C-alpha atoms as one frame of an Amber mdcrd trajectory, in Angstrom:
protein
 124.986 -17.123  85.269 128.140 -15.468  85.218 130.975 -17.390  83.904 132.770
 -16.955  87.598 129.587 -19.288  89.049 130.273 -22.019  86.609 134.054 -22.196
  87.770 132.495 -22.363  91.212 130.321 -25.107  90.119 133.272 -27.093  88.765
 135.268 -26.533  91.850 132.769 -27.060  94.474 133.425 -30.960  95.001 135.676
 -33.414  97.052 136.213 -35.456  93.669 137.766 -32.836  91.342 138.678 -35.096
  88.454 140.246 -34.391  85.138 136.877 -33.425  83.248 136.439 -30.799  86.083
 139.609 -29.420  85.526 138.792 -29.212  81.566 135.903 -27.534  82.461 137.748
 -24.918  84.300 140.203 -24.474  81.452 137.623 -24.192  78.904 135.882 -21.438
  80.702 138.916 -19.717  81.661 140.009 -19.682  78.044 136.481 -18.414  76.747
 135.876 -15.820  79.380 137.992 -12.951  80.953 137.448 -14.060  84.594 137.311
 -12.033  87.870 138.968 -13.871  90.366 137.916 -11.355  92.820 134.460 -12.198
  92.211 135.478 -15.975  92.572 136.976 -15.977  95.826 134.511 -13.460  97.275
 131.610 -15.735  96.436 133.377 -18.871  97.298 134.065 -17.483 100.653 130.552
 -16.349 101.208 128.981 -19.319 100.041 131.197 -21.530 102.509 133.419 -23.118
 100.004 136.584 -20.982  99.853 139.029 -23.402 101.140 137.783 -26.250  98.924
 137.872 -24.006  95.650 141.209 -22.729  96.585 142.518 -26.596  96.816 140.910
 -27.798  93.654 142.199 -24.572  91.619 145.841 -25.519  93.185 145.189 -28.618
  91.049 144.636 -26.661  88.073 147.743 -24.798  88.287 149.541 -26.178  85.000
 146.407 -25.212  83.146 147.757 -21.438  82.918 144.879 -19.724  85.025 146.805
 -16.944  85.804 145.103 -16.454  89.330 146.570 -13.134  90.647 149.270 -13.648
  93.517 147.127 -11.629  95.801 143.897 -13.686  95.546 145.979 -16.922  96.034
 147.310 -15.407  99.272 143.955 -14.389 100.428 142.792 -18.096  99.984 145.944
 -19.465 101.659 145.025 -17.145 104.704 141.228 -18.047 104.564 142.288 -21.734
 104.649 144.466 -21.129 107.518 141.925 -19.389 109.400 139.400 -22.013 108.857
 141.721 -24.802 110.142 141.962 -23.185 113.444 138.101 -22.481 113.431 137.356
 -25.969 112.645 139.829 -27.224 115.485 137.972 -24.840 117.979 134.867 -26.306
 116.436 135.669 -29.976 117.523 136.767 -29.020 121.036 133.674 -27.138 121.655
 131.557 -30.093 120.235 133.418 -32.601 122.392 133.069 -30.699 125.207 129.408
 -30.365 124.912 129.118 -34.145 124.190 131.218 -34.837 127.477 128.766 -32.262
 129.571 125.442 -33.940 128.335 126.850 -37.705 128.572 127.796 -37.123 132.166
 124.195 -35.908 132.554 122.978 -39.316 130.870 121.499 -37.053 128.212 121.477
 -38.294 124.796 122.712 -36.237 122.070 122.288 -36.005 118.324 124.446 -34.283
 116.093 123.054 -32.773 113.008 123.875 -30.666 109.762 127.709 -29.414 109.536
 128.893 -31.055 112.438 127.378 -34.563 111.343 128.459 -33.975 107.989 132.385
 -33.260 108.826 132.356 -36.730 110.516 130.467 -38.856 107.586 131.022 -37.042
 104.230 133.772 -34.785 104.370 137.620 -36.250 103.966 139.097 -32.927 105.305
 136.650 -30.913 107.294 138.833 -27.996 107.332 138.148 -27.526 103.495 134.248
 -26.436 104.328 133.536 -23.577 106.422 130.641 -24.005 109.057 128.660 -21.730
 111.708 126.965 -23.177 114.605 127.366 -26.436 116.207 123.805 -27.933 116.166
 122.537 -30.556 118.683 119.233 -32.157 119.433 118.815 -33.381 123.183 117.004
 -36.466 123.590 114.712 -35.114 126.280 111.392 -33.203 125.598 111.279 -29.868
 127.362 108.569 -30.944 129.518 110.752 -33.698 130.967 113.193 -31.442 132.695
 112.722 -29.248 135.684 112.984 -25.521 135.357 116.059 -25.659 137.220 117.484
 -28.313 134.875 116.619 -26.141 131.930 118.131 -23.045 133.588 121.379 -24.851
 134.203 121.769 -26.107 130.801 121.110 -22.758 129.532 123.599 -21.235 131.814
 126.207 -23.847 131.032 125.784 -23.552 127.274 125.498 -19.910 127.034 128.386
 -18.532 124.850 129.174 -21.904 124.099 128.744 -21.606 120.229 126.271 -24.503
 120.577 122.963 -24.368 119.175 120.501 -27.102 120.565 116.759 -28.099 120.974
 114.880 -30.615 122.883 114.066 -33.644 121.289 113.732 -31.997 117.582 115.367
 -29.020 115.966 113.768 -25.773 114.592 115.924 -25.647 111.524 114.887 -29.257
 110.170 111.066 -28.299 110.861 111.709 -24.923 109.406 110.358 -23.455 112.743
 107.347 -25.614 112.670 106.393 -25.327 109.216 107.123 -29.456 108.388 105.602
 -32.011 110.449 108.948 -33.906 110.630 108.592 -37.209 112.911 111.396 -36.929
 115.224 109.890 -40.087 117.056 110.916 -41.912 114.098 114.269 -39.977 113.549
 115.241 -40.984 116.766 114.349 -44.702 117.014 116.060 -44.993 113.434 119.221
 -43.301 114.477 122.690 -44.599 115.192 124.951 -44.104 117.949 128.601 -43.899
 117.339 131.739 -42.859 119.111 133.229 -39.907 118.023 136.798 -39.247 119.759
 135.844 -40.964 123.135 132.367 -39.517 123.275 128.876 -40.916 122.396 126.674
 -39.412 119.959 123.757 -40.055 117.659 123.543 -39.570 114.178 120.551 -39.417
 111.677 119.893 -42.620 109.547 121.423 -41.752 105.742 117.839 -41.438 104.646
 116.964 -38.570 107.498 120.552 -37.227 106.683 119.811 -36.513 103.199 116.242
 -35.307 103.734 117.721 -32.881 106.462 120.484 -31.284 104.122 117.736 -30.797
 101.392 115.642 -28.967 103.884 118.325 -26.648 104.884 119.213 -26.153 101.284
 115.716 -24.866 101.029 116.214 -22.493 104.065 119.375 -21.306 102.203 116.827
 -20.785  98.873 118.543 -23.838  97.296 121.559 -21.940  95.637 124.193 -21.623
  98.460 127.102 -23.688  97.430 127.946 -25.213 100.858 124.298 -26.364 101.077
 124.681 -27.991  97.826 127.839 -29.768  98.328 126.117 -31.069 101.438 123.750
 -32.690  99.230 126.163 -34.092  96.702 128.554 -35.646  99.232 125.823 -37.215
 101.192 124.663 -38.957  98.073 128.113 -39.646  96.710 129.586 -41.077 100.423
 126.458 -42.705 101.837 125.992 -46.074  99.977 123.559 -47.165 102.504 120.761
 -44.590 101.443 117.700 -46.578 100.445 115.958 -44.331  98.006 112.508 -45.820
  98.721 112.766 -45.027 102.094 113.801 -41.275 101.408 110.505 -41.152  99.113
 108.374 -42.702 102.068 109.913 -40.206 104.486 109.798 -37.248 102.406 106.062
 -37.840 101.923 105.506 -38.377 105.510 107.042 -35.128 106.570 105.412 -33.471
 103.788 108.673 -32.243 102.231 108.895 -33.923  98.899 108.320 -30.637  96.972
 111.417 -29.646  98.929 113.387 -32.615  98.361 112.668 -32.751  94.736 113.769
 -29.023  94.174 116.830 -29.407  96.231 117.864 -32.498  94.396 117.036 -30.989
  90.834 119.162 -27.810  91.883 121.913 -30.013  92.903 121.905 -31.977  89.824
 121.816 -28.926  87.622 124.670 -27.390  89.433 127.046 -29.581  90.916 125.862
 -32.779  88.955 125.053 -34.961  91.623 124.168 -38.533  90.770 120.503 -39.905
  91.595 118.859 -43.155  90.840 116.773 -43.460  88.015 113.578 -41.619  88.031
 114.601 -40.593  91.297 112.907 -36.972  91.088 109.590 -38.610  89.838 109.158
 -41.107  92.418 108.718 -38.377  95.012 105.255 -37.643  93.328 105.422 -34.003
  93.241 102.212 -32.594  91.247 103.033 -32.166  87.672 102.030 -28.729  87.466
 104.260 -27.965  90.512 106.946 -29.616  89.016 106.740 -27.694  85.976 106.669
 -24.665  87.500 110.170 -25.442  89.863 111.686 -26.734  87.007 111.087 -23.062
  85.182 112.230 -21.196  87.866 115.309 -23.604  88.237 116.195 -23.008  84.431
 115.508 -19.338  84.562 118.024 -19.023  87.781 120.489 -20.981  86.150 120.400
 -19.124  82.839 119.796 -15.516  83.629 120.542 -15.002  87.483 123.906 -15.159
  89.272 124.743 -16.684  92.716 123.895 -13.886  95.131 126.683 -12.192  97.072
 125.893  -9.219  99.434 121.942  -8.698  99.841 120.100  -6.337  97.376 120.468
  -2.870  99.305 117.203  -1.303 100.041 114.766  -4.227  98.917 113.160  -6.138
 101.414 109.968  -7.814 102.585 108.840  -8.680 106.077 112.439  -8.377 106.882
 113.733 -10.460 104.023 116.385  -9.217 101.693 114.922  -9.593  98.220 116.490
 -11.604  95.530 114.612 -13.541  92.607 116.038 -17.016  94.126 113.433 -16.215
  97.065 110.887 -17.404  94.685 112.042 -20.894  94.537 111.487 -21.905  98.416
 108.038 -20.475  97.786 107.207 -22.679  94.911 108.220 -25.527  96.827 106.258
 -24.787 100.047 102.491 -26.308 100.419 100.102 -23.688 100.950  99.711 -24.158
 104.689 103.635 -23.884 104.805 103.472 -20.554 103.069 100.969 -19.208 105.571
 103.136 -20.543 108.258 106.030 -18.802 107.134 104.174 -15.636 106.262 102.601
 -15.610 109.966 106.027 -16.416 111.394 107.603 -13.481 109.647 104.672 -10.954
 110.805 104.355 -12.031 114.599
C-alpha cells in the first residue's frame, strides 16, 4: 500500500500513543507524502475528524502539513460536529415516537457505537440512523405500518421490523434475531429507552458490516477495533458459537484478520483459529489480505467504467466473495440480477 495508507492506519484510533506518533514520524521522514490524498481518503473512509485530531498531537514532529489541508480538516470537523448533534436529535425524536406507541426499539451500527465505544462521537462520521423495531411486520395492521412510514418519511431514520437487512446482508445470513432480542439490554439514552445488542452480537454485527464495505473501509475497521478495546465483557466463546450459528464465521474471521493486520486490534490467543474456518479457505483469505495490503491501495473514487452487475469493480471485491459460503454467493448474485 501507499505510505499515505499507513499514515491513515496509524491515525485511525482513539488510543493514539507515542508508538503511533513515532510510526507517523518515520513514514513522513522516509517518504514524500501527499497530504491531499491523506485528507481525501480520511474523508471518504469516515475518519477525517479523528485523523485530524491525532495529527494535531504530532505537530511537534515537524510533519509540515500544508495550512490549506489543516483548514479543510478543521472545517470538516466543525461540520461533522453539527451533523452529529442533528443525528442525536433525530434519534431521540424517533425513540420518543416509538416509545409513545409502546414499540421497543434497538439502536444498531453507528448510533449504538457512538454511545458505547466512541469517547467523542463527533470525531467519527456516520450516515443513516439504523433502528430495529421489536415488532414483526405481520403483527401490525396495514394502517399502523402506513402511519409509521408516513411519520418516518424524510426523517433520516432507517428501520426494519424485528430484524435488519444490513445485519443479514439482505437475507444472505441466517442471523437469529429471536436470540439477539432475547440477549439484548435496555438502557436509558438521554431520557429515552432503547435496546442495544449484547457485546458479542455487537462485535459480530460490525464484522458483518465490514464485509458489506469490502473489509478495508477505515470506519468499519475502527468500529471493530474499538468494540474489542472498549467492551471488556465480550465472551469469546460466545462470539465463536454465535458466528457459527449465524453461519458467518468466515466473515468474522476475515474482518478480524484485516483489522489485526491494519489497525492492530487485540484478539484473544488463537481467536481466529477458534472460529473453525476451513484451512483451505483460511489460506485463500490470508493470501488475498496479504496481496491487498502489500500491492493495493485504500480505494477512493470507484474505478471509472468498470462494473459488474451494477457493482463498481476493485480488487478488494474479491475478498468478500472469498468469505461467503457458496449458497451466500448464489444469494448475492441472484439479488444483483433480480
